[in-house]
VOBA-1610 file (N, C-alpha, C; in pm, whole numbers, padded with zeros to 5 digits, always signed):
BEGIN
Met-01856+02309+00593Met-01884+02213+00495Met-01744+02132+00506Thr-01789+02005+00500Thr-01633+01914+00500Thr-01566+01905+00388Glu-01449+01848+00360Glu-01410+01798+00255Glu-01335+01746+00242Thr-01320+01629+00181Thr-01178+01493+00164Thr-01138+01500+00041Arg-00993+01479+00054Arg-00846+01461-00032Arg-00810+01381-00042His-00747+01337-00135His-00686+01213-00130His-00539+01261-00217Leu-00396+01268-00132Leu-00329+01335-00188Leu-00158+01190-00221Thr-00078+01263-00279Thr-00027+01170-00342Thr+00153+01152-00252Ser+00162+01235-00163Ser+00292+01246-00105Ser+00251+01306+00020Ile+00290+01263+00139Ile+00304+01337+00276Ile+00382+01503+00250Gly+00424+01531+00124Gly+00514+01640+00143Gly+00395+01699+00052Asp+00276+01671+00056Asp+00157+01766+00021Asp+00091+01829+00096Ile+00124+01782+00205Ile+00065+01877+00349Ile+00139+01921+00443Ala+00165+02020+00508Ala+00254+02088+00598Ala+00272+02027+00685Arg+00392+01965+00763Arg+00442+01914+00838Arg+00331+01930+00958Asp+00327+02052+01044Asp+00278+02123+01152Asp+00134+02053+01139Thr+00065+02094+00994Thr-00086+02069+01010Thr-00138+01933+01043Trp-00008+01846+00951Trp-00036+01689+00978Trp-00036+01653+01159Asp+00066+01746+01190Asp+00112+01699+01322Asp+00070+01705+01423Ser-00035+01831+01384Ser-00134+01839+01511Ser-00252+01739+01541Leu-00244+01627+01439Leu-00335+01552+01453Leu-00288+01396+01572Val-00166+01389+01552Val-00046+01287+01582Val-00013+01262+01727Pro-00086+01218+01793Pro-00069+01215+02005Pro+00111+01157+01973Ala+00137+01098+02140Ala+00290+01075+02196Ala+00265+00921+02111Ser+00149+00865+02103Ser+00105+00708+02074Ser+00135+00684+01941Cys+00139+00763+01872Cys+00143+00750+01688Cys+00251+00813+01637Phe+00363+00759+01683Phe+00500+00846+01582Phe+00497+00755+01458Tyr+00445+00666+01424Tyr+00434+00621+01318Tyr+00342+00645+01233Gln+00286+00748+01284Gln+00202+00787+01173Gln+00226+00966+01186Ser+00335+00982+01191Ser+00388+01159+01232Ser+00460+01151+01059His+00445+01279+01041His+00520+01326+00930His+00641+01272+00867Gly+00755+01308+00946Gly+00879+01274+00966Gly+00852+01137+00889Trp+00819+01030+01027Trp+00829+00886+00964Trp+00794+00869+00853Leu+00653+00912+00798Leu+00559+00882+00722Leu+00690+00932+00578Ala+00728+01046+00582Ala+00814+01055+00496Ala+00949+00958+00436Gly+00968+00897+00570Gly+01052+00843+00540Gly+01031+00668+00460Gln+00898+00671+00517Gln+00844+00533+00464Gln+00821+00528+00290Glu+00782+00691+00255Glu+00754+00670+00107Glu+00892+00597+00006Arg+00800+00483-00064Arg+00866+00432-00181Arg+00785+00356-00243Pro+00778+00439-00364Pro+00665+00392-00512Pro+00708+00307-00519Asp+00829+00261-00558Asp+00880+00127-00614Asp+00852-00006-00505Phe+00792+00032-00369Phe+00753-00102-00313Phe+00617-00072-00258Ala+00533+00051-00267Ala+00399+00053-00219Ala+00373+00193-00298Ala+00242+00185-00352Ala+00177+00318-00369Ala+00108+00383-00231Ala+00138+00481-00170Ala+00111+00565-00081Ala-00009+00659-00088Thr-00093+00667+00000Thr-00189+00784-00034Thr-00246+00827+00093Tyr-00268+00979+00083Tyr-00315+01036+00205Tyr-00414+01102+00227Thr-00539+01024+00288Thr-00643+01116+00289Thr-00692+01194+00389Val-00708+01316+00380Val-00762+01383+00462Val-00867+01448+00444Val-00968+01456+00590Val-01087+01571+00615Val-01049+01671+00670Ser-01120+01772+00616Ser-01066+01905+00666Ser-01237+01988+00657Ser-01221+02121+00734Ser-01333+02218+00714Ser-01300+02312+00776Asp-01311+02434+00651Asp-01258+02545+00654Asp-01132+02568+00696Gly-01054+02425+00646Gly-00870+02496+00701Gly-00847+02407+00780Arg-00947+02349+00882Arg-00900+02289+00978Arg-00926+02125+00946Leu-00792+02054+00981Leu-00772+01926+00951Leu-00847+01883+01071Leu-00956+01737+01031Leu-00999+01689+01114Leu-00976+01540+01124Ala-00915+01466+01040Ala-00886+01329+01001Ala-00793+01342+00936Ala-00720+01224+00953Ala-00610+01183+00842Ala-00549+01048+00842Thr-00509+00983+00714Thr-00464+00847+00733Thr-00397+00817+00609Pro-00266+00751+00612Pro-00177+00665+00483Pro-00272+00573+00472Ser-00240+00553+00332Ser-00275+00388+00309Ser-00223+00370+00195Tyr-00217+00203+00226Tyr-00099+00183+00091Tyr-00174+00077+00044Asp-00128+00059-00110Asp-00143-00019-00213Asp-00058-00097-00240Phe+00001-00274-00210Phe+00112-00328-00261Phe+00107-00383-00370Pro+00189-00379-00470Pro+00165-00492-00544Pro+00200-00634-00529Ala+00150-00740-00597Ala+00154-00891-00513Ala+00300-00935-00460Lys+00375-00884-00556Lys+00510-00899-00522Lys+00521-00873-00399Asn+00517-00731-00353Asn+00590-00686-00193Asn+00437-00738-00107Ala+00376-00721-00153Ala+00214-00728-00029Ala+00276-00801+00064Pro+00287-00752+00183Pro+00329-00816+00362Pro+00185-00924+00322Pro+00224-01049+00422Pro+00095-01157+00441Pro+00012-01067+00500Leu-00107-01129+00471Leu-00280-01081+00515Leu-00258-01194+00648Pro-00353-01081+00750Pro-00393-01203+00859Pro-00498-01307+00809Pro-00519-01396+00891Pro-00638-01488+00827Pro-00755-01422+00773Val-00813-01300+00907Val-00944-01283+00877Val-00965-01152+00730Ala-00875-01166+00679Ala-00826-01090+00577Ala-00803-01193+00434Ala-00786-01277+00448Ala-00726-01372+00351Ala-00799-01425+00236Asp-00904-01370+00218Asp-00988-01387+00121Asp-01050-01243+00032Arg-00942-01159+00092Arg-00976-01037+00002Arg-00867-00976-00027Ala-00868-00881-00164Ala-00774-00772-00217Ala-00807-00627-00141Val-00685-00595-00041Val-00710-00502+00018Val-00619-00384+00045Leu-00677-00291+00053Leu-00589-00115+00072Leu-00599-00133+00233Arg-00462-00142+00260Arg-00368-00119+00377Arg-00406+00027+00431Val-00486+00054+00546Val-00496+00178+00599Val-00419+00230+00741Gly-00362+00281+00736Gly-00260+00344+00848Gly-00129+00330+00815Thr-00067+00259+00917Thr+00043+00256+00897Thr+00116+00111+00824Arg+00235+00100+00761Arg+00233+00023+00649Arg+00306-00117+00690Thr+00302-00148+00760Thr+00357-00303+00818Thr+00389-00328+00956Gly+00338-00374+01044Gly+00361-00433+01161Gly+00383-00293+01295Tyr+00320-00149+01238Tyr+00364-00092+01353Tyr+00192-00012+01434His+00224+00037+01526His+00135+00071+01583His-00008+00181+01504Asn-00119+00136+01532Asn-00174+00193+01440Asn-00360+00235+01521Glu-00342+00388+01492Glu-00407+00413+01579Glu-00527+00528+01460Phe-00628+00545+01492Phe-00726+00685+01398Phe-00657+00810+01470Leu-00637+00921+01389Leu-00562+01032+01398Leu-00717+01130+01370Leu-00771+01195+01479Leu-00915+01269+01435Leu-00866+01392+01558Ala-00937+01457+01522Ala-00941+01590+01597Ala-01091+01619+01663Gly-01099+01729+01755Gly-01240+01749+01828Gly-01270+01614+01928Gly-01379+01643+01955Gly-01481+01584+02104Gly-01502+01461+02016Glu-01597+01368+02140Glu-01621+01261+02051Glu-01752+01301+01956Ala-01816+01332+01958Ala-01903+01390+01865Ala-01880+01397+01695Glu-01796+01486+01714Glu-01689+01532+01595Glu-01598+01443+01543Gln-01513+01370+01596Gln-01432+01249+01621Gln-01511+01121+01501Arg-01658+01086+01556Arg-01725+01005+01466Arg-01786+01038+01361Asp-01786+01177+01330Asp-01854+01220+01216Asp-01691+01215+01111Ala-01562+01298+01158Ala-01493+01305+01034Ala-01421+01154+01033Leu-01422+01061+01103Leu-01390+00897+01119Leu-01495+00851+00998Ala-01620+00899+01006Ala-01703+00834+00908Ala-01662+00884+00746Glu-01637+01027+00737Glu-01619+01069+00669Glu-01490+00987+00588Leu-01396+00998+00660Leu-01285+00980+00635Leu-01280+00809+00566Val-01374+00678+00647Val-01374+00562+00576Val-01390+00592+00427Glu-01523+00664+00417Glu-01598+00673+00316Glu-01516+00720+00197Gly-01446+00796+00225Gly-01327+00871+00137Gly-01227+00741+00065Leu-01192+00639+00229Leu-01106+00562+00169Leu-01133+00390+00118Ala-01283+00392+00077Ala-01424+00305+00021Ala-01424+00323-00102Glu-01430+00498-00111Glu-01429+00522-00247Glu-01267+00528-00314His-01171+00533-00278His-01029+00498-00314His-01011+00386-00348Ala-01066+00302-00232Ala-00992+00116-00265Ala-01091+00069-00374Leu-01199+00131-00387Leu-01287+00081-00490Leu-01239+00120-00632Arg-01155+00265-00691Arg-01111+00283-00769Arg-00968+00144-00806Leu-00930+00147-00690Leu-00806+00087-00726Leu-00816-00113-00742Gly-00970-00132-00754Gly-01009-00273-00739Gly-01022-00342-00654Arg-00948-00281-00513Arg-00980-00344-00418Arg-01149-00376-00304Asp-01163-00515-00261Asp-01276-00504-00199Asp-01252-00498-00042Ala-01192-00456+00003Ala-01163-00465+00111Ala-01066-00330+00211Leu-01082-00259+00294Leu-01008-00228+00363Leu-00955-00269+00508Leu-00811-00281+00487Leu-00755-00370+00596Leu-00676-00248+00705Phe-00729-00273+00825Phe-00662-00136+00925Phe-00585-00262+01050Asp-00439-00298+00981Asp-00407-00349+01070Asp-00298-00324+01186Phe-00338-00410+01273Phe-00238-00369+01438Phe-00263-00234+01499Leu-00440-00228+01494Leu-00553-00117+01535Leu-00555-00178+01682Thr-00522-00058+01732Thr-00584-00033+01906Thr-00713-00059+01936Thr-00718-00100+02036Thr-00854-00181+02087Thr-00926-00010+02077Asp-00927+00070+02111Asp-01023+00218+02125Asp-01053+00230+01999Ser-00969+00210+01885Ser-00998+00252+01741Ser-01092+00140+01682Leu-01029+00000+01716Leu-01136-00072+01695Leu-01336-00071+01709Arg-01294-00051+01833Arg-01437+00002+01896Arg-01510+00120+01820Leu-01446+00202+01788Leu-01459+00351+01748Leu-01532+00290+01609Leu-01445+00206+01511Leu-01443+00142+01354Leu-01602+00101+01433Ala-01597-00028+01476Ala-01700-00104+01474Ala-01841-00013+01499Gly-01833+00078+01575Gly-01965+00166+01642Gly-02034+00232+01472Leu-01937+00206+01386Leu-01992+00311+01269Leu-02000+00219+01142Phe-01954+00109+01111Phe-01967+00016+01006Phe-01922-00145+01088Pro-02008-00221+01030Pro-01980-00378+01056Pro-01835-00445+00988Val-01763-00440+01102Val-01612-00484+01099Val-01610-00599+01115Arg-01513-00685+01059Arg-01482-00818+01103Arg-01301-00814+01176Ala-01286-00837+01299Ala-01190-00844+01357Ala-01143-00974+01392Gln-00976-00993+01433Gln-00913-01061+01472Gln-00796-01017+01585Leu-00777-01090+01705Leu-00677-01065+01794Leu-00541-01058+01698Arg-00444-00982+01696Arg-00331-00966+01607Arg-00219-01031+01672Ser-00167-00953+01790Ser-00053-00942+01865Ser-00047-00860+01991Ala+00046-00847+02079Ala+00045-00739+02151Ala+00145-00682+02123Glu+00163-00526+02188Glu+00256-00460+02165Glu+00299-00405+02331Ala+00442-00373+02339Ala+00510-00352+02458Ala+00518-00238+02516Val+00512-00182+02641Val+00509-00057+02610Val+00542-00029+02784Ile+00665+00019+02816Ile+00700+00057+02979Ile+00640+00203+03009His+00548+00220+03081His+00509+00308+03173His+00563+00387+03272Asn+00635+00480+03292Asn+00737+00484+03373Asn+00695+00615+03409Glu+00517+00617+03514Glu+00502+00745+03544Glu+00580+00804+03621Gly+00617+00795+03711Gly+00713+00862+03780Gly+00828+00921+03716Gly+00877+00874+03554Gly+00963+00961+03500Gly+01113+00938+03521Thr+01111+00888+03647Thr+01296+00868+03681Thr+01362+00744+03666Phe+01457+00712+03653Phe+01562+00589+03667Phe+01480+00503+03797Glu+01486+00598+03940Glu+01422+00524+04030Glu+01310+00446+04045Ser+01198+00549+04005Ser+01057+00506+03930Ser+01050+00346+03873Tyr+01180+00395+03745Tyr+01106+00256+03667Tyr+01150+00119+03762Arg+01277+00124+03853Arg+01325-00002+03948Arg+01230-00002+04066Arg+01114+00055+04063Arg+01031+00000+04141Arg+00921-00037+04083Leu+00894-00024+03922Leu+00820-00106+03812Leu+00853-00228+03821Leu+00971-00271+03869Leu+01057-00410+03818Leu+00992-00538+03962Gly+00956-00497+04020Gly+00926-00572+04175Gly+01037-00637+04185Arg+01015-00810+04183Arg+01093-00884+04254Arg+01252-00917+04130Asn+01174-00836+03998Asn+01331-00858+03895Asn+01387-00783+03899Val+01373-00667+04014Val+01492-00567+04038Val+01614-00591+04047Arg+01663-00707+04151Arg+01814-00684+04199Arg+01839-00802+04048Lys+01805-00831+03950Lys+01829-00903+03844Lys+01860-00819+03724Arg+01771-00718+03763Arg+01799-00581+03645Arg+01910-00530+03730Asp+01944-00494+03805Asp+02062-00402+03876Asp+02181-00489+03830Tyr+02185-00632+03862Tyr+02290-00693+03820Tyr+02335-00676+03683Glu+02277-00632+03592Glu+02281-00637+03423Glu+02313-00519+03421Val+02325-00440+03485Val+02367-00293+03463Val+02498-00267+03570Arg+02514-00336+03651Arg+02689-00411+03696Arg+02721-00412+03632Lys+02682-00549+03537Lys+02790-00623+03470Lys+02826-00551+03347Phe+02780-00449+03305Phe+02778-00377+03197Phe+02891-00300+03214Glu+02866-00198+03319Glu+02982-00129+03395Glu+03118-00181+03405Gln+03102-00307+03471Gln+03220-00358+03515Gln+03313-00434+03437Ala+03245-00456+03284Ala+03317-00508+03161Ala+03347-00366+03121Gly+03380-00256+03188Gly+03461-00169+03099Gly+03359-00080+02994Leu+03208-00143+02979Leu+03165-00032+02886Leu+03093+00064+02902Ser+03045+00156+02837Ser+02963+00272+02864Ser+02880+00308+02769Leu+02819+00398+02753Leu+02725+00470+02667Leu+02716+00577+02626Glu+02736+00601+02502Glu+02733+00739+02447Glu+02609+00778+02351Thr+02599+00921+02337Thr+02486+00926+02261Thr+02481+01031+02121Ala+02436+01009+02001Ala+02463+01071+01884Ala+02339+01082+01811Pro+02325+01195+01722Pro+02224+01176+01596Pro+02275+01061+01562Leu+02128+01015+01442Leu+02190+00905+01376Leu+02262+00940+01285Ser+02238+01087+01184Ser+02311+01153+01084Ser+02451+01102+01119Glu+02503+01122+01228Glu+02644+01055+01249Glu+02689+00945+01280Cys+02592+00852+01305Cys+02588+00695+01278Cys+02595+00618+01191Val+02528+00643+01107Val+02513+00586+00997Val+02588+00484+00931Asp+02714+00547+00879Asp+02764+00414+00856Asp+02853+00315+00930Glu+02873+00365+01057Glu+02908+00281+01129Glu+02819+00219+01182Leu+02686+00225+01180Leu+02567+00126+01252Leu+02576+00037+01194Ala+02535+00074+01025Ala+02475-00045+00925Ala+02510-00196+00927Pro+02663-00174+00937Pro+02731-00308+00945Pro+02736-00408+01080Leu+02669-00352+01156Leu+02646-00381+01323Leu+02506-00440+01320Ile+02430-00360+01242Ile+02265-00391+01215Ile+02276-00501+01146Gly+02375-00504+01053Gly+02338-00663+00952Gly+02383-00727+01043Gln+02499-00783+01135Gln+02539-00874+01217Gln+02416-00979+01297Thr+02359-00809+01356Thr+02224-00862+01447Thr+02111-00940+01344Met+02120-00898+01248Met+01988-00931+01126Met+02004-01084+01097Asp+02174-01121+01058Asp+02197-01252+01008Asp+02198-01324+01159Arg+02212-01280+01257Arg+02228-01334+01375Arg+02087-01420+01432Tyr+01960-01346+01361Tyr+01836-01344+01393Tyr+01740-01400+01286Asp+01844-01462+01146Asp+01812-01515+01032Asp+01701-01391+00959Ala+01745-01257+00963Ala+01654-01201+00902Ala+01731-01095+00801Ser+01842-01170+00734Ser+01909-01088+00683Ser+01859-01003+00552Leu+01953-00873+00542Leu+01907-00789+00455Leu+02061-00735+00401Asp+02038-00722+00292Asp+02149-00613+00239Asp+02214-00520+00284Leu+02334-00515+00300Leu+02418-00383+00387Leu+02372-00247+00297Ala+02392-00239+00191Ala+02328-00119+00124Ala+02200-00073+00146Glu+02079-00209+00162Glu+01985-00162+00192Glu+01961-00104+00341Ile+02059-00134+00472Ile+02000-00111+00588Ile+02052+00071+00593Arg+02209+00083+00481Arg+02230+00193+00497Arg+02137+00300+00436Ala+02079+00251+00359Ala+02001+00366+00256Ala+01892+00381+00367Phe+01824+00267+00423Phe+01679+00285+00499Phe+01739+00382+00602Leu+01904+00377+00692Leu+01917+00454+00784Leu+01940+00635+00781Lys+01998+00618+00631Lys+02018+00757+00576Lys+01868+00866+00562Val+01803+00747+00528Val+01622+00848+00487Val+01582+00873+00618Gln+01546+00777+00707Gln+01539+00837+00839Gln+01605+00952+00904Ala+01746+00957+00877Ala+01855+01046+00915Ala+01808+01155+00855Glu+01777+01210+00735Glu+01680+01297+00651Glu+01581+01346+00702His+01504+01238+00693His+01335+01323+00795His+01332+01331+00916Leu+01388+01284+01008Leu+01414+01201+01162Leu+01530+01253+01243Asp+01597+01297+01184Asp+01765+01346+01297Asp+01750+01381+01415Gly+01652+01493+01413Gly+01637+01588+01509Gly+01536+01505+01612Leu+01492+01413+01568Leu+01427+01335+01694Leu+01476+01207+01723Ser+01606+01160+01691Ser+01693+01076+01677Ser+01782+01076+01786Thr+01854+00983+01848Thr+01939+00937+01937Thr+01998+00822+01911Val+02066+00789+01892Val+02131+00647+01893Val+02227+00626+02032Phe+02260+00513+02111Phe+02275+00521+02225Phe+02398+00393+02131Arg+02525+00488+02124Arg+02664+00387+02123Arg+02714+00324+02242Val+02741+00198+02207Val+02784+00101+02332Val+02952+00146+02317Val+03017+00153+02372Val+03188+00165+02356Val+03234+00114+02439Asp+03381+00074+02418Asp+03492+00001+02504Asp+03592+00079+02594Glu+03675+00084+02663Glu+03758+00168+02735Glu+03843+00231+02618Glu+03857+00219+02495Glu+03909+00289+02403Glu+03846+00371+02304Gly+03662+00374+02335Gly+03604+00453+02268Gly+03575+00390+02139Gly+03622+00248+02121Gly+03570+00156+02030Gly+03424+00116+02023Leu+03340+00122+01887Leu+03217+00148+01882Leu+03181-00079+01898Val+03113-00121+02002Val+03065-00252+02053Val+02933-00278+01993Gly+02813-00198+01997Gly+02699-00201+01963Gly+02658-00040+01978Gly+02485-00045+01890Gly+02460+00075+01894Gly+02275+00084+01898His+02187+00114+01933His+02080+00144+01913His+02009+00238+01902Val+01897+00264+01784Val+01847+00388+01711Val+01708+00416+01795Ala+01709+00529+01843Ala+01581+00527+01909Ala+01437+00644+01853Phe+01389+00700+01864Phe+01320+00839+01842Phe+01285+00863+01922Thr+01266+01030+01965Thr+01143+01078+02043Thr+01027+01134+02000Trp+00931+01113+02087Trp+00797+01211+02019Trp+00707+01227+02122Arg+00660+01344+02127Arg+00586+01410+02212Arg+00664+01337+02348Glu+00587+01254+02459Glu+00668+01241+02586Glu+00716+01101+02600Met+00749+01035+02436Met+00763+00913+02446Met+00872+00876+02383Leu+00964+00765+02405Leu+01079+00719+02329Leu+01053+00586+02254Tyr+01075+00595+02131Tyr+01022+00466+02073Tyr+01180+00356+01987Ala+01204+00256+02047Ala+01277+00192+02040Ala+01262+00154+01930Arg+01370+00172+01801Arg+01358+00078+01697Arg+01462-00006+01638Val+01589+00020+01673Val+01650-00120+01589Val+01773-00079+01644Ala+01899-00224+01659Ala+01970-00222+01709Ala+02073-00321+01660Gly+02228-00295+01664Gly+02343-00364+01593Gly+02387-00364+01718Phe+02546-00491+01682Phe+02639-00539+01757Phe+02724-00614+01695Asp+02834-00572+01724Asp+02954-00641+01667Asp+03022-00747+01742Tyr+02961-00883+01710Tyr+02948-00995+01845Tyr+03117-01035+01889Thr+03204-00963+01801Thr+03334-01025+01794Thr+03390-00913+01910Arg+03305-00841+01953Arg+03381-00716+02022Arg+03247-00747+02193Thr+03138-00832+02179Thr+03073-00800+02287Thr+03137-00871+02407Arg+03103-00889+02540Arg+03173-00927+02632Arg+03062-00974+02712Asp+02945-01057+02679Asp+02843-01100+02715Asp+02806-01040+02881Ala+02783-00904+02878Ala+02758-00768+02950Ala+02635-00707+02932Tyr+02532-00802+02869Tyr+02438-00767+02857Tyr+02395-00646+02767Glu+02463-00641+02689Glu+02503-00497+02587Glu+02377-00470+02550Tyr+02271-00547+02476Tyr+02154-00529+02448Tyr+02050-00437+02548Phe+02042-00500+02637Phe+01956-00453+02754Phe+01991-00328+02816Asn+02124-00297+02819Asn+02169-00177+02864Asn+02154-00058+02714Ala+02144-00124+02620Ala+02180-00016+02476Ala+01981+00004+02457Val+01926-00049+02496Val+01756-00088+02475Val+01674-00025+02565Tyr+01728-00077+02716Tyr+01619-00047+02820Tyr+01723+00055+02906Tyr+01822+00035+02987Tyr+01820+00120+03077Tyr+01939+00237+03070Gly+02016+00253+02918Gly+02060+00371+02926Gly+01946+00476+02857Pro+01855+00447+02773Pro+01738+00462+02700Pro+01638+00555+02856Leu+01602+00473+02974Leu+01537+00518+03047Leu+01608+00644+03134Arg+01741+00633+03124Arg+01819+00736+03218Arg+01792+00794+03124His+01862+00841+02997His+01799+00963+02916His+01673+01030+02890Met+01582+00925+02926Met+01433+00959+02909Met+01438+01065+03071Glu+01480+01054+03143Glu+01471+01094+03319Glu+01530+01212+03282Arg+01655+01230+03203Arg+01683+01397+03147Arg+01631+01451+03117His+01526+01396+02964His+01497+01471+02866His+01339+01480+02954Arg+01265+01442+03061Arg+01134+01437+03098Arg+01053+01366+03019Leu+01133+01242+02977Leu+01005+01151+02884Leu+00966+01036+02995Asp+00828+00974+02950Asp+00766+00908+03077Asp+00730+00747+02979Thr+00806+00727+02868Thr+00698+00617+02809Thr+00755+00551+02712Leu+00832+00427+02716Leu+00950+00364+02620Leu+00882+00275+02562His+00825+00303+02393His+00782+00171+02344His+00858+00115+02257Leu+00841+00020+02293Leu+00940-00111+02237Leu+00865-00207+02127Gly+00725-00197+02131Gly+00698-00265+02018Gly+00663-00406+02008Leu+00642-00513+01889Leu+00621-00624+01904Leu+00692-00754+01946Ser+00619-00828+01938Ser+00723-00973+01980Ser+00856-00977+02106Ala+00925-01098+02132Ala+01002-01108+02259Ala+00913-01062+02369Val+00760-01076+02400Val+00734-01010+02482Val+00750-01044+02642Glu+00837-01160+02637Glu+00910-01210+02810Glu+00975-01134+02841Ala+01049-01077+02750Ala+01200-01058+02808Ala+01146-00883+02806Lys+01079-00835+02736Lys+01013-00694+02812Lys+00949-00676+02913Val+00868-00808+02954Val+00780-00783+03041Val+00876-00817+03174Arg+00966-00876+03159Arg+01059-00868+03275Arg+01141-00742+03313Arg+01142-00668+03207Arg+01202-00525+03276Arg+01088-00454+03237Gly+00981-00478+03286Gly+00908-00344+03313Gly+00772-00359+03243Ala+00745-00414+03110Ala+00676-00326+03015Ala+00511-00395+03032Arg+00424-00299+03011Arg+00278-00370+03000Arg+00252-00412+02868Leu+00186-00494+02844Leu+00132-00543+02706Leu-00030-00492+02662His-00017-00416+02509His-00161-00387+02498His-00194-00445+02383Pro-00318-00517+02355Pro-00359-00594+02217Pro-00375-00496+02095Val-00343-00560+01999Val-00376-00488+01904Val-00410-00574+01753Trp-00469-00559+01704Trp-00641-00610+01626Trp-00558-00620+01480Ala-00632-00673+01389Ala-00672-00670+01261Ala-00817-00634+01233Ala-00850-00514+01156Ala-01003-00529+01135Ala-01054-00522+00975Val-01099-00554+00953Val-01156-00544+00792Val-01278-00492+00736Leu-01309-00408+00693Leu-01426-00384+00609Leu-01444-00378+00491Pro-01518-00534+00450Pro-01560-00549+00343Pro-01613-00431+00223Leu-01603-00422+00111Leu-01695-00296+00054Leu-01783-00344-00051Pro-01866-00321-00123Pro-01902-00167-00083Pro-01929-00173+00054Leu-01911-00022+00139Leu-01944-00025+00254Leu-02081-00055+00307Val-02129-00075+00398Val-02265-00067+00492Val-02236-00012+00627Gln-02348+00101+00604Gln-02378+00163+00749Gln-02429+00068+00858Gly-02326+00125+00967Gly-02433+00056+01069Gly-02320-00024+01145Ala-02317-00039+01325Ala-02257-00049+01370Ala-02242-00212+01417Gly-02144-00250+01435Gly-02131-00428+01467Gly-01999-00496+01417Leu-01956-00566+01543Leu-01812-00639+01530Leu-01785-00802+01521Thr-01789-00880+01410Thr-01775-01005+01430Thr-01605-01068+01444Arg-01651-01169+01528Arg-01477-01204+01544Arg-01489-01356+01580Asp-01385-01470+01593Asp-01392-01558+01619Asp-01304-01582+01765Thr-01439-01539+01850Thr-01363-01514+01996Thr-01286-01650+02047Ala-01295-01734+02024Ala-01255-01877+02074Ala-01057-01865+02006Ala-01048-01790+01870Ala-00935-01835+01803Ala-00863-01716+01896Asp-00947-01612+01882Asp-00878-01478+02011Asp-00835-01512+02129Gln-00939-01562+02171Gln-00905-01629+02292Gln-00745-01718+02342Ala-00751-01809+02272Ala-00638-01873+02224Ala-00509-01796+02218Leu-00507-01685+02133Leu-00417-01601+02074Leu-00345-01550+02250Ala-00466-01469+02311Ala-00420-01409+02411Ala-00430-01500+02535Asp-00411-01621+02532Asp-00375-01719+02638Asp-00203-01732+02614Ser-00183-01740+02478Ser-00020-01830+02462Ser+00057-01685+02454Val-00008-01575+02462Val+00022-01450+02462Val+00055-01483+02640Arg-00037-01441+02711Arg-00011-01496+02888Arg+00100-01597+02915Ala+00122-01699+02833Ala+00155-01793+02905Ala+00313-01781+02855Glu+00352-01712+02730Glu+00475-01679+02740Glu+00573-01558+02832Ala+00443-01443+02840Ala+00511-01341+02884Ala+00493-01342+02999Gly+00402-01423+03101Gly+00403-01450+03234Gly+00382-01392+03295Gly+00334-01222+03248Gly+00256-01101+03343Gly+00249-00949+03230Gly+00242-00863+03309Gly+00217-00765+03204Gly+00088-00742+03118Met+00013-00807+03187Met-00118-00791+03054Met-00260-00756+03236Glu-00331-00644+03195Glu-00401-00607+03278Glu-00528-00650+03233Glu-00616-00667+03329Glu-00707-00802+03332Glu-00822-00728+03242Gly-00843-00600+03272Gly-00968-00538+03236Gly-00936-00538+03059Glu-00786-00503+03016Glu-00794-00453+02895Glu-00796-00601+02828Trp-00782-00701+02888Trp-00740-00828+02794Trp-00899-00892+02810Glu-00983-00864+02864Glu-01141-00941+02905Glu-01191-00927+02751Leu-01155-01019+02691Leu-01184-01047+02505Leu-01375-00967+02453Gly-01402-01065+02593Gly-01534-01050+02554Gly-01606-00946+02591Arg-01554-00831+02633Arg-01615-00700+02638Arg-01573-00579+02543Ile-01531-00702+02482Ile-01480-00550+02320Ile-01621-00544+02213Thr-01655-00419+02256Thr-01783-00401+02182Thr-01755-00298+02099Pro-01899-00249+01988Pro-01868-00148+01930Pro-01898-00019+02021Leu-01851+00111+02007Leu-01876+00190+02053Leu-01975+00308+01992
//
């Protein structure tokens, strides 16, 4: 006998119990990350869980945003009042399910039905699964009629060999340029040190502010510091800050990353542009230093997220499609997948033109994406 519950805080469920469902690809749905994302003043979080005889079968967060805080909706959801399901904004979104294929389908059906009831109580008329993986989209569409659109591409370096040398082999003809970036960094008298986030919050926050200002994404310094402190509180044991230092040990920049299972997740970087030396500080702090760190710690995958896909592909990343999927409410049973295939293909073509590679044809043959 299964049971569906709605919890008001991730703290209402044991960390190990929740994380038993969270694979390496889903750091942004891990207990610690979600705890750091809980901001009742910003969005009301709910954690829907399906269990049987004390065993967790399915789980997901959902977020109800007030209008003043709501992120922009993708066009496929533009005419809807949605409950956002999965990661809060802009992060890899994948269903957390236990068991074999049949058990997973049954658990997902119960999870979605529970989410639908919750959304209707809130006055919402659709569920939005944003930045959803292709496999999760297909699984959802095998149970309910889904409206979907291609959303973006996320970049991941899959270094199956697990060493810095195996990473170099991924680069092909780009390897000489990347080696030059490492040499230029070293010749400039710069080096990398590592520390946990808790030791770096105060020194790093102003540098992150500088970088955000540089790219027209300004955020109040107190907000940056508060965000880092919350992450350190919940995730310090998973954190690594790659500190760029000069000959005297002065801080030039830094990059915050988190380890989850076999993966390292690049999060945020900041630099003091009065002290940088045009020595590829960013790429050494976000790519090359972390990849050497990964070799030492037996990690084989570097998650780089969305945007700036050309730079990421040139440094060995592969691109994976992510989707926006909408389920109108009340729920209707039965498989189905509706898309604007021309618009999806146009976006895929623009990503391909920007990236210049990194897109495996089988994964990006969008016409073959059908319900499971």
